[in-house]
FISETOR-224341 format. One record per atom (N, C-alpha, C): residue number from 1; atom name; x, y, z. Coordinates in steps of 0.1 Angstrom, whole numbers, plus 5000, padded with zeros to 4 digits. Example, Ala and Ser with C-alpha at 12.3 -4.5 7.8 and 13.67 -1.06 7.14 Angstrom:
% residues 2
 seq atom   px   py   pz
   1    N 5132 4943 5078
   1   CA 5123 4955 5078
   1    C 5132 4967 5078
   2    N 5128 4978 5071
   2   CA 5137 4989 5071
   2    C 5129 5000 5079
END
This chain:
% residues 223
 seq atom   px   py   pz
   1    N 9133 6587 5164
   1   CA 9140 6599 5166
   1    C 9150 6602 5155
   2    N 9157 6592 5151
   2   CA 9166 6593 5140
   2    C 9160 6599 5128
   3    N 9148 6594 5124
   3   CA 9141 6599 5112
   3    C 9137 6614 5114
   4    N 9133 6618 5126
   4   CA 9129 6632 5128
   4    C 9141 6641 5126
   5    N 9154 6637 5131
   5   CA 9165 6645 5129
   5    C 9169 6646 5114
   6    N 9168 6635 5107
   6   CA 9171 6636 5092
   6    C 9162 6645 5085
   7    N 9149 6645 5089
   7   CA 9140 6653 5082
   7    C 9143 6668 5085
   8    N 9147 6671 5097
   8   CA 9150 6685 5100
   8    C 9163 6690 5092
   9    N 9173 6680 5091
   9   CA 9185 6684 5083
   9    C 9181 6686 5069
  10    N 9172 6679 5063
  10   CA 9168 6680 5049
  10    C 9162 6694 5047
  11    N 9153 6697 5056
  11   CA 9146 6710 5055
  11    C 9156 6722 5055
  12    N 9166 6721 5064
  12   CA 9176 6731 5066
  12    C 9184 6733 5053
  13    N 9189 6722 5047
  13   CA 9196 6722 5034
  13    C 9188 6728 5023
  14    N 9175 6724 5022
  14   CA 9167 6729 5012
  14    C 9165 6744 5013
  15    N 9164 6749 5025
  15   CA 9162 6764 5027
  15    C 9175 6771 5023
  16    N 9187 6766 5027
  16   CA 9200 6772 5023
  16    C 9202 6773 5008
  17    N 9198 6761 5001
  17   CA 9200 6761 4987
  17    C 9191 6771 4980
  18    N 9179 6773 4984
  18   CA 9170 6783 4978
  18    C 9175 6797 4980
  19    N 9180 6799 4992
  19   CA 9185 6813 4995
  19    C 9197 6816 4986
  20    N 9206 6806 4984
  20   CA 9218 6808 4976
  20    C 9214 6811 4961
  21    N 9204 6804 4957
  21   CA 9199 6806 4943
  21    C 9194 6820 4941
  22    N 9186 6825 4951
  22   CA 9181 6838 4951
  22    C 9192 6848 4950
  23    N 9202 6846 4959
  23   CA 9214 6855 4959
  23    C 9221 6856 4946
  24    N 9223 6844 4940
  24   CA 9230 6844 4927
  24    C 9222 6851 4916
  25    N 9209 6849 4916
  25   CA 9201 6855 4906
  25    C 9202 6871 4907
  26    N 9201 6875 4920
  26   CA 9202 6890 4923
  26    C 9215 6895 4918
  27    N 9226 6888 4920
  27   CA 9240 6892 4916
  27    C 9241 6893 4901
  28    N 9235 6883 4894
  28   CA 9236 6884 4879
  28    C 9228 6895 4874
  29    N 9216 6898 4880
  29   CA 9208 6909 4875
  29    C 9215 6923 4877
  30    N 9222 6924 4888
  30   CA 9229 6937 4891
  30    C 9241 6938 4881
  31    N 9248 6927 4879
  31   CA 9259 6928 4870
  31    C 9255 6932 4856
  32    N 9244 6926 4851
  32   CA 9239 6929 4838
  32    C 9235 6944 4837
  33    N 9228 6949 4847
  33   CA 9224 6963 4847
  33    C 9236 6972 4847
  34    N 9247 6969 4855
  34   CA 9259 6978 4855
  34    C 9266 6977 4842
  35    N 9266 6966 4835
  35   CA 9273 6964 4822
  35    C 9266 6973 4812
  36    N 9252 6973 4812
  36   CA 9245 6981 4803
  36    C 9247 6996 4805
  37    N 9247 7000 4817
  37   CA 9250 7014 4820
  37    C 9263 7019 4815
  38    N 9274 7011 4818
  38   CA 9287 7014 4814
  38    C 9289 7015 4799
  39    N 9283 7006 4792
  39   CA 9283 7006 4777
  39    C 9277 7018 4772
  40    N 9265 7022 4777
  40   CA 9258 7034 4772
  40    C 9266 7046 4774
  41    N 9273 7048 4786
  41   CA 9281 7059 4789
  41    C 9293 7060 4780
  42    N 9299 7049 4777
  42   CA 9311 7048 4768
  42    C 9307 7053 4754
  43    N 9295 7048 4749
  43   CA 9290 7052 4736
  43    C 9288 7067 4735
  44    N 9282 7073 4745
  44   CA 9280 7087 4745
  44    C 9293 7095 4744
  45    N 9303 7090 4752
  45   CA 9316 7096 4752
  45    C 9323 7096 4739
  46    N 9322 7084 4732
  46   CA 9329 7083 4719
  46    C 9322 7092 4709
  47    N 9308 7092 4709
  47   CA 9301 7101 4699
  47    C 9305 7115 4701
  48    N 9305 7120 4713
  48   CA 9309 7134 4716
  48    C 9323 7137 4711
  49    N 9333 7128 4713
  49   CA 9346 7130 4709
  49    C 9348 7130 4694
  50    N 9340 7121 4687
  50   CA 9341 7120 4673
  50    C 9336 7133 4667
  51    N 9325 7139 4673
  51   CA 9319 7151 4668
  51    C 9329 7163 4669
  52    N 9336 7163 4681
  52   CA 9346 7173 4683
  52    C 9358 7172 4673
  53    N 9362 7159 4670
  53   CA 9373 7157 4661
  53    C 9369 7162 4647
  54    N 9357 7159 4643
  54   CA 9353 7163 4629
  54    C 9352 7178 4628
  55    N 9347 7184 4639
  55   CA 9346 7199 4639
  55    C 9360 7205 4638
  56    N 9369 7199 4645
  56   CA 9383 7205 4645
  56    C 9389 7203 4631
  57    N 9387 7191 4625
  57   CA 9392 7189 4612
  57    C 9387 7198 4601
  58    N 9374 7201 4602
  58   CA 9367 7210 4593
  58    C 9372 7224 4594
  59    N 9375 7228 4606
  59   CA 9380 7242 4608
  59    C 9394 7243 4602
  60    N 9402 7232 4604
  60   CA 9416 7233 4598
  60    C 9415 7233 4583
  61    N 9406 7225 4577
  61   CA 9405 7225 4562
  61    C 9401 7238 4557
  62    N 9392 7245 4564
  62   CA 9387 7258 4559
  62    C 9397 7269 4561
  63    N 9406 7268 4570
  63   CA 9416 7278 4573
  63    C 9426 7279 4561
  64    N 9429 7291 4556
  64   CA 9438 7294 4546
  64    C 9449 7303 4551
  65    N 9462 7299 4550
  65   CA 9473 7306 4555
  65    C 9475 7319 4546
  66    N 9479 7330 4552
  66   CA 9482 7342 4544
  66    C 9496 7346 4548
  67    N 9503 7354 4540
  67   CA 9516 7359 4542
  67    C 9518 7372 4535
  68    N 9529 7378 4538
  68   CA 9532 7391 4531
  68    C 9541 7389 4519
  69    N 9536 7392 4507
  69   CA 9544 7391 4495
  69    C 9553 7404 4494
  70    N 9566 7402 4493
  70   CA 9575 7414 4491
  70    C 9573 7421 4478
  71    N 9578 7433 4477
  71   CA 9578 7440 4464
  71    C 9591 7436 4457
  72    N 9589 7429 4445
  72   CA 9601 7424 4438
  72    C 9605 7432 4426
  73    N 9599 7444 4424
  73   CA 9603 7452 4413
  73    C 9618 7456 4413
  74    N 9625 7455 4402
  74   CA 9639 7458 4401
  74    C 9648 7447 4405
  75    N 9643 7436 4411
  75   CA 9651 7425 4415
  75    C 9653 7415 4403
  76    N 9664 7408 4404
  76   CA 9666 7397 4395
  76    C 9655 7387 4396
  77    N 9652 7380 4385
  77   CA 9641 7371 4385
  77    C 9644 7359 4395
  78    N 9656 7354 4395
  78   CA 9659 7343 4403
  78    C 9658 7347 4418
  79    N 9663 7359 4421
  79   CA 9662 7363 4435
  79    C 9647 7366 4439
  80    N 9639 7371 4430
  80   CA 9625 7373 4433
  80    C 9618 7360 4436
  81    N 9621 7350 4428
  81   CA 9615 7337 4430
  81    C 9619 7331 4444
  82    N 9632 7332 4447
  82   CA 9637 7327 4460
  82    C 9630 7334 4471
  83    N 9629 7347 4471
  83   CA 9623 7354 4482
  83    C 9608 7352 4483
  84    N 9602 7350 4472
  84   CA 9587 7347 4472
  84    C 9585 7333 4479
  85    N 9594 7324 4476
  85   CA 9592 7311 4482
  85    C 9596 7311 4497
  86    N 9605 7319 4501
  86   CA 9609 7321 4515
  86    C 9597 7327 4523
  87    N 9589 7336 4516
  87   CA 9577 7342 4522
  87    C 9565 7332 4523
  88    N 9566 7321 4516
  88   CA 9556 7311 4516
  88    C 9548 7309 4504
  89    N 9552 7316 4493
  89   CA 9545 7315 4480
  89    C 9552 7306 4470
  90    N 9546 7296 4465
  90   CA 9552 7286 4457
  90    C 9546 7285 4443
  91    N 9535 7291 4441
  91   CA 9529 7291 4427
  91    C 9534 7303 4420
  92    N 9545 7301 4412
  92   CA 9552 7312 4406
  92    C 9553 7310 4391
  93    N 9552 7321 4384
  93   CA 9553 7321 4369
  93    C 9559 7334 4365
  94    N 9563 7336 4352
  94   CA 9568 7348 4347
  94    C 9566 7349 4332
  95    N 9567 7361 4327
  95   CA 9565 7363 4312
  95    C 9573 7375 4307
  96    N 9574 7376 4294
  96   CA 9581 7387 4288
  96    C 9573 7399 4288
  97    N 9577 7410 4295
  97   CA 9570 7422 4296
  97    C 9570 7430 4283
  98    N 9579 7427 4274
  98   CA 9579 7434 4261
  98    C 9570 7428 4251
  99    N 9563 7418 4254
  99   CA 9553 7412 4245
  99    C 9559 7404 4234
 100    N 9571 7399 4236
 100   CA 9578 7391 4225
 100    C 9576 7376 4227
 101    N 9570 7373 4238
 101   CA 9568 7359 4242
 101    C 9581 7351 4243
 102    N 9591 7357 4248
 102   CA 9604 7350 4250
 102    C 9603 7342 4263
 103    N 9609 7330 4263
 103   CA 9609 7322 4275
 103    C 9621 7326 4284
 104    N 9618 7326 4298
 104   CA 9628 7330 4307
 104    C 9636 7317 4311
 105    N 9644 7313 4301
 105   CA 9652 7300 4303
 105    C 9662 7301 4314
 106    N 9669 7312 4315
 106   CA 9679 7314 4325
 106    C 9674 7326 4334
 107    N 9668 7323 4345
 107   CA 9662 7333 4354
 107    C 9672 7344 4358
 108    N 9684 7341 4360
 108   CA 9694 7351 4364
 108    C 9696 7362 4353
 109    N 9692 7359 4341
 109   CA 9694 7369 4330
 109    C 9683 7378 4328
 110    N 9673 7377 4338
 110   CA 9661 7385 4337
 110    C 9658 7393 4350
 111    N 9651 7405 4348
 111   CA 9648 7412 4360
 111    C 9633 7415 4360
 112    N 9628 7418 4372
 112   CA 9613 7420 4374
 112    C 9609 7435 4372
 113    N 9599 7437 4363
 113   CA 9594 7450 4361
 113    C 9581 7453 4369
 114    N 9573 7443 4370
 114   CA 9561 7444 4378
 114    C 9557 7430 4382
 115    N 9547 7429 4391
 115   CA 9542 7416 4396
 115    C 9527 7417 4398
 116    N 9521 7405 4397
 116   CA 9507 7403 4400
 116    C 9505 7391 4409
 117    N 9500 7393 4421
 117   CA 9495 7405 4427
 117    C 9506 7414 4431
 118    N 9503 7427 4435
 118   CA 9512 7436 4440
 118    C 9516 7432 4454
 119    N 9527 7438 4460
 119   CA 9532 7435 4473
 119    C 9521 7437 4483
 120    N 9521 7428 4494
 120   CA 9511 7429 4504
 120    C 9507 7416 4509
 121    N 9496 7416 4518
 121   CA 9492 7403 4524
 121    C 9483 7396 4514
 122    N 9486 7383 4512
 122   CA 9478 7375 4502
 122    C 9478 7360 4508
 123    N 9468 7352 4503
 123   CA 9468 7338 4506
 123    C 9480 7332 4500
 124    N 9487 7323 4507
 124   CA 9499 7317 4502
 124    C 9497 7308 4490
 125    N 9485 7304 4487
 125   CA 9483 7296 4474
 125    C 9480 7305 4462
 126    N 9482 7318 4464
 126   CA 9480 7328 4453
 126    C 9490 7326 4442
 127    N 9486 7326 4429
 127   CA 9496 7325 4418
 127    C 9503 7338 4416
 128    N 9516 7339 4416
 128   CA 9523 7351 4415
 128    C 9530 7351 4401
 129    N 9527 7362 4393
 129   CA 9532 7363 4380
 129    C 9542 7375 4379
 130    N 9554 7373 4374
 130   CA 9564 7384 4373
 130    C 9565 7388 4358
 131    N 9563 7401 4356
 131   CA 9566 7406 4342
 131    C 9580 7410 4341
 132    N 9588 7405 4332
 132   CA 9602 7406 4332
 132    C 9608 7411 4318
 133    N 9620 7416 4319
 133   CA 9628 7419 4307
 133    C 9642 7414 4310
 134    N 9650 7413 4300
 134   CA 9664 7410 4301
 134    C 9672 7421 4309
 135    N 9683 7417 4315
 135   CA 9690 7427 4324
 135    C 9694 7439 4317
 136    N 9698 7438 4304
 136   CA 9702 7450 4297
 136    C 9691 7458 4291
 137    N 9679 7454 4292
 137   CA 9667 7461 4286
 137    C 9660 7470 4297
 138    N 9653 7480 4291
 138   CA 9645 7489 4300
 138    C 9631 7483 4301
 139    N 9625 7485 4313
 139   CA 9611 7480 4315
 139    C 9602 7489 4307
 140    N 9592 7484 4300
 140   CA 9582 7492 4292
 140    C 9573 7500 4302
 141    N 9567 7510 4296
 141   CA 9558 7518 4304
 141    C 9545 7510 4308
 142    N 9542 7501 4299
 142   CA 9531 7492 4301
 142    C 9535 7478 4298
 143    N 9530 7469 4306
 143   CA 9532 7454 4304
 143    C 9526 7450 4291
 144    N 9534 7445 4282
 144   CA 9529 7440 4269
 144    C 9529 7425 4268
 145    N 9530 7419 4279
 145   CA 9532 7404 4279
 145    C 9519 7396 4279
 146    N 9507 7402 4278
 146   CA 9495 7394 4278
 146    C 9495 7386 4265
 147    N 9489 7374 4266
 147   CA 9488 7365 4255
 147    C 9480 7371 4244
 148    N 9484 7370 4231
 148   CA 9476 7376 4220
 148    C 9463 7369 4218
 149    N 9453 7378 4214
 149   CA 9440 7372 4211
 149    C 9440 7365 4198
 150    N 9431 7354 4198
 150   CA 9430 7346 4186
 150    C 9425 7355 4174
 151    N 9431 7353 4163
 151   CA 9428 7361 4151
 151    C 9414 7359 4146
 152    N 9409 7347 4147
 152   CA 9396 7344 4142
 152    C 9396 7344 4127
 153    N 9385 7350 4121
 153   CA 9384 7351 4106
 153    C 9389 7364 4100
 154    N 9394 7373 4109
 154   CA 9399 7386 4105
 154    C 9414 7388 4108
 155    N 9421 7393 4098
 155   CA 9436 7395 4100
 155    C 9439 7406 4110
 156    N 9446 7403 4120
 156   CA 9450 7414 4130
 156    C 9461 7423 4124
 157    N 9465 7434 4131
 157   CA 9476 7442 4127
 157    C 9488 7437 4135
 158    N 9497 7431 4128
 158   CA 9509 7425 4135
 158    C 9521 7434 4134
 159    N 9520 7445 4128
 159   CA 9532 7454 4126
 159    C 9538 7457 4140
 160    N 9551 7455 4141
 160   CA 9558 7458 4154
 160    C 9558 7447 4164
 161    N 9550 7437 4161
 161   CA 9549 7425 4170
 161    C 9559 7415 4167
 162    N 9562 7407 4176
 162   CA 9571 7396 4174
 162    C 9565 7385 4164
 163    N 9573 7380 4156
 163   CA 9568 7369 4147
 163    C 9562 7358 4154
 164    N 9568 7355 4166
 164   CA 9562 7344 4174
 164    C 9548 7347 4179
 165    N 9546 7360 4183
 165   CA 9533 7364 4188
 165    C 9523 7363 4176
 166    N 9527 7367 4164
 166   CA 9518 7366 4153
 166    C 9514 7351 4150
 167    N 9524 7343 4150
 167   CA 9521 7329 4148
 167    C 9511 7323 4158
 168    N 9513 7326 4171
 168   CA 9504 7321 4181
 168    C 9490 7326 4179
 169    N 9489 7339 4174
 169   CA 9475 7344 4173
 169    C 9467 7338 4161
 170    N 9474 7333 4151
 170   CA 9468 7327 4140
 170    C 9464 7313 4142
 171    N 9454 7308 4135
 171   CA 9449 7295 4137
 171    C 9461 7285 4133
 172    N 9462 7274 4140
 172   CA 9473 7265 4138
 172    C 9473 7259 4124
 173    N 9461 7259 4117
 173   CA 9461 7254 4104
 173    C 9465 7264 4093
 174    N 9468 7276 4097
 174   CA 9472 7287 4088
 174    C 9486 7284 4082
 175    N 9487 7285 4069
 175   CA 9500 7284 4062
 175    C 9507 7298 4063
 176    N 9519 7298 4069
 176   CA 9526 7311 4072
 176    C 9540 7310 4066
 177    N 9543 7321 4059
 177   CA 9557 7323 4053
 177    C 9563 7335 4060
 178    N 9575 7334 4065
 178   CA 9582 7345 4071
 178    C 9595 7347 4063
 179    N 9597 7360 4059
 179   CA 9610 7363 4051
 179    C 9617 7375 4057
 180    N 9630 7376 4055
 180   CA 9638 7386 4060
 180    C 9635 7399 4052
 181    N 9630 7409 4058
 181   CA 9627 7422 4051
 181    C 9639 7430 4048
 182    N 9651 7427 4053
 182   CA 9663 7435 4051
 182    C 9669 7432 4038
 183    N 9665 7422 4031
 183   CA 9671 7418 4018
 183    C 9683 7410 4020
 184    N 9687 7406 4032
 184   CA 9699 7398 4034
 184    C 9697 7383 4032
 185    N 9684 7380 4032
 185   CA 9681 7365 4029
 185    C 9684 7357 4042
 186    N 9683 7363 4053
 186   CA 9686 7355 4066
 186    C 9674 7346 4069
 187    N 9677 7335 4075
 187   CA 9666 7326 4080
 187    C 9661 7331 4093
 188    N 9648 7331 4094
 188   CA 9641 7335 4107
 188    C 9640 7323 4116
 189    N 9649 7321 4125
 189   CA 9649 7309 4133
 189    C 9643 7311 4147
 190    N 9648 7321 4154
 190   CA 9642 7324 4167
 190    C 9632 7335 4166
 191    N 9619 7332 4164
 191   CA 9609 7341 4159
 191    C 9606 7352 4170
 192    N 9609 7350 4183
 192   CA 9607 7360 4193
 192    C 9617 7371 4191
 193    N 9628 7370 4183
 193   CA 9638 7380 4181
 193    C 9635 7388 4169
 194    N 9624 7385 4162
 194   CA 9621 7392 4149
 194    C 9608 7399 4150
 195    N 9607 7411 4145
 195   CA 9595 7419 4145
 195    C 9589 7421 4131
 196    N 9576 7421 4131
 196   CA 9569 7421 4118
 196    C 9569 7436 4112
 197    N 9574 7437 4100
 197   CA 9574 7450 4093
 197    C 9562 7452 4083
 198    N 9558 7441 4077
 198   CA 9546 7441 4068
 198    C 9540 7428 4068
 199    N 9528 7427 4063
 199   CA 9520 7415 4063
 199    C 9511 7414 4051
 200    N 9508 7402 4047
 200   CA 9498 7399 4036
 200    C 9490 7387 4040
 201    N 9477 7388 4041
 201   CA 9468 7399 4038
 201    C 9470 7411 4048
 202    N 9465 7423 4045
 202   CA 9466 7434 4054
 202    C 9456 7433 4066
 203    N 9458 7441 4076
 203   CA 9450 7441 4087
 203    C 9436 7444 4084
 204    N 9426 7436 4089
 204   CA 9412 7438 4087
 204    C 9407 7429 4076
 205    N 9416 7423 4068
 205   CA 9411 7414 4057
 205    C 9406 7401 4063
 206    N 9397 7395 4055
 206   CA 9392 7382 4059
 206    C 9402 7371 4056
 207    N 9404 7362 4066
 207   CA 9414 7352 4064
 207    C 9407 7340 4057
 208    N 9398 7333 4064
 208   CA 9391 7322 4058
 208    C 9400 7312 4051
 209    N 9411 7308 4058
 209   CA 9420 7298 4053
 209    C 9431 7303 4044
 210    N 9432 7316 4042
 210   CA 9442 7322 4033
 210    C 9456 7321 4039
 211    N 9466 7318 4030
 211   CA 9480 7318 4035
 211    C 9484 7332 4040
 212    N 9493 7333 4049
 212   CA 9498 7345 4054
 212    C 9513 7347 4052
 213    N 9517 7359 4048
 213   CA 9531 7361 4046
 213    C 9535 7373 4055
 214    N 9546 7371 4062
 214   CA 9551 7381 4072
 214    C 9565 7385 4067
 215    N 9568 7398 4066
 215   CA 9581 7403 4063
 215    C 9587 7409 4077
 216    N 9599 7405 4081
 216   CA 9603 7409 4094
 216    C 9618 7412 4094
 217    N 9623 7420 4104
 217   CA 9637 7422 4107
 217    C 9639 7419 4122
 218    N 9651 7418 4126
 218   CA 9654 7416 4140
 218    C 9651 7429 4148
 219    N 9647 7427 4161
 219   CA 9644 7438 4170
 219    C 9657 7446 4171
 220    N 9655 7459 4170
 220   CA 9666 7469 4170
 220    C 9670 7473 4156
 221    N 9666 7466 4146
 221   CA 9668 7470 4132
 221    C 9656 7478 4127
 222    N 9658 7486 4117
 222   CA 9648 7494 4111
 222    C 9641 7486 4099
 223    N 9628 7487 4098
 223   CA 9621 7480 4088
 223    C 9624 7486 4074
END
């Protein structure tokens, strides 16, 4: 009888062990499945968020700010520059409206005759160029401040132009002599303050490496 009871006890323990093994296997399978599903959902969420972030960044990069550029005509150059910056424009430059190629070393000594672009709504990265004259000077009817064209192989007509402008137009290898046309023998130091009265060779002549002589007086003097 003792042997029969031991046999029954062994069968019972074997049955419980098998059931526990089945239960553990089922639990592991369920956990693995849930982990896979969670990982997949998280991946889809990140991909969608990344796409939205990229789209947002692209839209911001394509967007250009605009602002209203005031009319600066008649204002001092320094004030015009300050007001342009206050409006959001920081790419600023200026030039001599009389075409003498003078530098605006002290902005407060110059006033604005015209501006490019004109007043109105513009992208804030627009380059703003002020055509200027000194405070005591009158604005010209037409802006003469454009850079001179290169002379090339033909001598331009420099009469009435600043000596500095003539020098810039000629090739840098050209030998240039400038003399005082008034007969006073003055040295021509600040060439933007001197105007050409005569030239050699004459306008239209071939240059081809020929030396150039310019006779000049100060602006405001008669040739």
